[in-house]
N, C-alpha and C positions, 0 to 999 in steps of 0.2 A: 370033768365035764365042761364043754364050752358054752359060754353065755353069748348068744347071738342077739344083737341089737337091731331092731328094725330101722333101717336107714332111709327108706322111701316113705315119706309122711304125707303124701298127697299135696295137691296145690295149696300153696300158702296165701294169706291175705295180702302179702307184699305185691303179689302179681296184680291184683286189682287196684291197688294203690298207684302202682306205676302206670297203669292204663289210665286211671282216673286224671292223673297230673300230666299225661302224655309224655312220660319220661321213658327214655331208653336205658339199657345198662350203661352205655357210654356216658350218659348225663350224670349218673350216680358215681361212676368211677372218676370222672373229671372233677366232681365236686369234692372228692375225698381228699384229705390231707395225709391219709394213712395209705398203706399198701394193700389195696384191693384190686381184684380183677374182674373182668367181664364174666368169667366163668363162675365166680363166687355169687354174683347177682343172679345168673341163670339157674344155678343150683338152688339158691334160696327160693326163687319163684316156683321151680318144679316141685320143691318139697323134700330135697335131699337134706339130711341131718347135717347141721353146721355146728361147730364148736361155739360156745358162748362168746369167746373173743371175737370170731368172725361175725357173729350176729350183731355185736355192739359196733363194730366198724361199719357194717352196712346201715345201721340205724343212724349213726352220726352223719354218714355221707348222704343219706336220704334226706335227713332233716336239713342239711345244707343246700340240697338240690331243689326242694320245694317249699312253698311258703307255710304250710301246715306243719305243726310239730306232732311226731309220733312217739309211741313207746314201743318197747320190744313185743309186748302182748298185742299191739296193733298189727305187727308185722308177721308174727309167727304164732302158730297155735300149738306149739309143742314146748 
């Protein structure tokens, strides 16, 4: 029997955080020291399921791109 995992988790809080700080995907990607893409940021905001490693990379990049510090639970509700 195949175990299906829901991959569409609805709009995530990261989308509102990006809007609040007037950041675009490019700003977060440019701030990152690690390998992240614009597509990863777009998927995060849309609510597609991301691996824990990708979520941590996005968190680190966002914290570099804006003055306020966030945690994973601030960005994602899954």
